[in-house]
C-alpha positions as semicolon CSV with decimal commas, in nm:
position;residue;x (nm);y (nm);z (nm)
1;M;9,784;9,835;10,429
2;A;9,636;10,127;10,623
3;G;9,842;10,335;10,861
4;R;10,051;10,644;10,894
5;I;10,364;10,676;10,683
6;P;10,663;10,765;10,903
7;A;10,793;11,117;10,842
8;S;11,149;10,979;10,840
9;F;11,061;10,758;10,542
10;I;10,916;11,053;10,349
11;D;11,229;11,260;10,414
12;D;11,455;10,974;10,303
13;L;11,242;10,914;9,994
14;L;11,267;11,278;9,886
15;H;11,646;11,259;9,922
16;R;11,659;10,946;9,706
17;V;11,432;11,065;9,424
18;D;11,587;11,264;9,140
19;I;11,329;11,534;9,080
20;V;11,486;11,621;8,744
21;D;11,436;11,267;8,612
22;L;11,083;11,256;8,754
23;I;10,966;11,581;8,597
24;N;11,155;11,519;8,272
25;S;10,956;11,197;8,228
26;R;10,645;11,414;8,203
27;V;10,769;11,759;8,095
28;P;11,075;11,781;7,864
29;L;11,345;11,981;8,042
30;K;11,645;12,167;7,904
31;K;11,954;12,241;8,106
32;G;12,012;12,608;8,177
33;G;12,314;12,669;8,398
34;K;12,303;12,444;8,703
35;D;11,925;12,404;8,684
36;Y;11,675;12,278;8,425
37;Q;11,401;12,473;8,250
38;A;11,076;12,426;8,061
39;C;10,754;12,605;7,982
40;C;10,541;12,570;8,292
41;P;10,295;12,277;8,280
42;F;10,060;12,460;8,516
43;H;9,986;12,769;8,308
44;D;10,015;12,884;7,946
45;E;10,337;13,062;7,854
46;K;10,571;13,101;7,556
47;T;10,892;13,181;7,744
48;P;11,013;12,913;7,988
49;S;10,985;13,027;8,349
50;F;10,961;12,682;8,511
51;T;11,288;12,574;8,674
52;V;11,390;12,249;8,841
53;S;11,685;12,226;9,078
54;R;11,856;11,889;9,122
55;E;12,064;12,034;9,403
56;K;11,760;12,149;9,602
57;Q;11,524;11,875;9,474
58;F;11,270;12,148;9,411
59;Y;11,073;12,303;9,125
60;H;10,959;12,662;9,093
61;C;10,772;12,864;8,830
62;F;10,853;13,233;8,823
63;G;10,541;13,294;8,617
64;C;10,259;13,146;8,825
65;G;10,441;13,071;9,150
66;A;10,388;12,694;9,143
67;H;10,662;12,519;9,338
68;G;10,730;12,221;9,558
69;S;10,898;11,885;9,599
70;A;10,863;11,566;9,395
71;I;10,555;11,480;9,602
72;G;10,399;11,818;9,530
73;F;10,467;11,783;9,158
74;L;10,287;11,449;9,135
75;M;9,994;11,592;9,330
76;E;9,971;11,892;9,098
77;Y;10,058;11,735;8,761
78;D;9,922;11,381;8,797
79;R;9,636;11,486;9,029
80;M;9,747;11,230;9,286
81;E;9,656;11,229;9,651
82;F;9,940;11,274;9,901
83;F;9,964;10,902;9,982
84;E;9,939;10,803;9,614
85;A;10,232;11,030;9,531
86;I;10,445;10,867;9,800
87;E;10,355;10,520;9,671
88;E;10,449;10,626;9,317
89;L;10,787;10,765;9,421
90;A;10,861;10,462;9,638
91;A;10,785;10,231;9,345
92;R;11,031;10,428;9,129
93;E;11,299;10,367;9,389
94;G;11,207;10,002;9,446
95;L;11,096;10,068;9,803
96;Q;10,800;9,948;10,004
97;V;10,613;10,213;10,198
98;P;10,616;10,135;10,571
99;R;10,308;10,200;10,781
100;E;10,285;10,275;11,150
101;V;9,984;10,103;11,304
102;G;9,928;10,012;11,667
103;P;9,872;9,644;11,754
104;D;9,506;9,691;11,846
105;Q;9,397;9,998;11,656
106;G;9,443;10,140;11,308
107;P;9,491;10,508;11,226
108;D;9,213;10,747;11,325
109;Y;9,120;10,949;11,017
110;R;8,831;11,128;11,184
111;P;9,027;11,451;11,250
112;L;9,129;11,458;10,882
113;Y;8,769;11,411;10,767
114;A;8,659;11,688;11,005
115;T;8,923;11,921;10,861
116;L;8,806;11,851;10,506
117;A;8,442;11,906;10,608
118;K;8,531;12,245;10,757
119;A;8,722;12,338;10,442
120;A;8,420;12,245;10,227
121;K;8,190;12,461;10,440
122;Y;8,436;12,749;10,419
123;Y;8,447;12,731;10,038
124;Q;8,067;12,711;10,020
125;H;8,040;13,023;10,236
126;Q;8,289;13,205;10,011
127;L;8,079;13,123;9,705
128;R;7,784;13,298;9,870
129;T;7,964;13,596;10,021
130;H;8,303;13,671;9,864
131;P;8,307;13,978;9,634
132;D;8,515;13,792;9,375
133;A;8,279;13,493;9,360
134;Q;8,045;13,640;9,098
135;R;8,259;13,508;8,812
136;A;8,236;13,161;8,961
137;I;7,860;13,194;9,007
138;D;7,818;13,310;8,646
139;Y;8,020;13,012;8,524
140;I;7,816;12,768;8,733
141;K;7,495;12,913;8,588
142;Q;7,637;12,889;8,235
143;R;7,691;12,519;8,297
144;G;7,321;12,485;8,375
145;L;7,366;12,424;8,747
146;S;7,112;12,575;8,983
147;G;7,177;12,705;9,332
148;A;7,009;12,395;9,472
149;I;7,243;12,166;9,279
150;A;7,544;12,371;9,392
151;A;7,430;12,328;9,752
152;D;7,355;11,956;9,715
153;F;7,703;11,888;9,575
154;S;7,879;12,127;9,816
155;I;8,018;12,341;9,534
156;G;8,227;12,627;9,668
157;F;8,473;12,898;9,572
158;A;8,840;12,929;9,669
159;P;8,908;13,305;9,669
160;P;9,230;13,464;9,540
161;G;9,515;13,481;9,787
162;F;9,757;13,242;9,951
163;H;9,635;13,224;10,311
164;N;9,256;13,237;10,312
165;L;9,199;12,875;10,410
166;M;9,515;12,860;10,618
167;D;9,394;13,155;10,825
168;Q;9,085;12,955;10,920
169;A;9,310;12,725;11,123
170;K;9,388;13,023;11,349
171;G;9,744;12,910;11,408
172;D;9,646;12,556;11,514
173;A;9,959;12,360;11,417
174;E;9,776;12,026;11,402
175;E;9,498;12,168;11,185
176;L;9,754;12,325;10,950
177;K;9,932;11,991;10,928
178;R;9,607;11,813;10,842
179;L;9,536;12,065;10,565
180;W;9,879;11,985;10,420
181;I;9,838;11,607;10,453
182;A;9,496;11,629;10,286
183;G;9,644;11,816;9,990
184;M;9,462;12,141;10,069
185;A;9,789;12,324;10,134
186;S;10,127;12,339;9,964
187;E;10,465;12,402;10,124
188;S;10,730;12,651;10,014
189;E;11,102;12,581;9,995
190;E;11,136;12,763;10,327
191;G;10,878;12,534;10,487
192;R;10,592;12,786;10,490
193;R;10,253;12,648;10,395
194;Y;9,992;12,822;10,182
195;D;9,656;12,755;10,015
196;R;9,689;12,507;9,728
197;F;9,360;12,610;9,567
198;R;9,312;12,976;9,475
199;D;9,060;13,166;9,262
200;R;8,874;12,857;9,145
201;I;8,551;12,664;9,185
202;M;8,571;12,384;9,439
203;F;8,381;12,054;9,418
């Protein structure tokens, strides 16, 4: 069923889910003090720097900086969309996901689509102009893709840094929220949002 998921349900769901059990079902964890540890699943390392806190219901890697809630982990590790991650967690807890839909009109996703379109154009522009994009261009050429193909498929480049895309919102709270809902932004433990995709080719 289409519709917006109430924020109160998401908050309650995150309080119900045991993030340690969730992550341990995918990445074997070992207890270290009050938290749990493992080698980070998001980058190569030999010494564990990935920690999971049951108390805070939060994960953090001191090596690559990856961190977030149970929802963020499923989005990163299982490559789920935001709504898919919520459905997965709700199923684990035996809950049905409620949807808020008006009696005569469903949710209007047009602002979200517009936000994603602007993000795609931004990444395309960065591929053409950013000084660090040459490595991405070289890789694209090595894969046998021409500039015309890159343009046709809206291939872009997410530059290094944590606030490049976020800065494009120019402080617009609704736009920043849409970037987060669309999975283009992550959220820190302190509630600060930052670019999810950094220093990589974007399709």
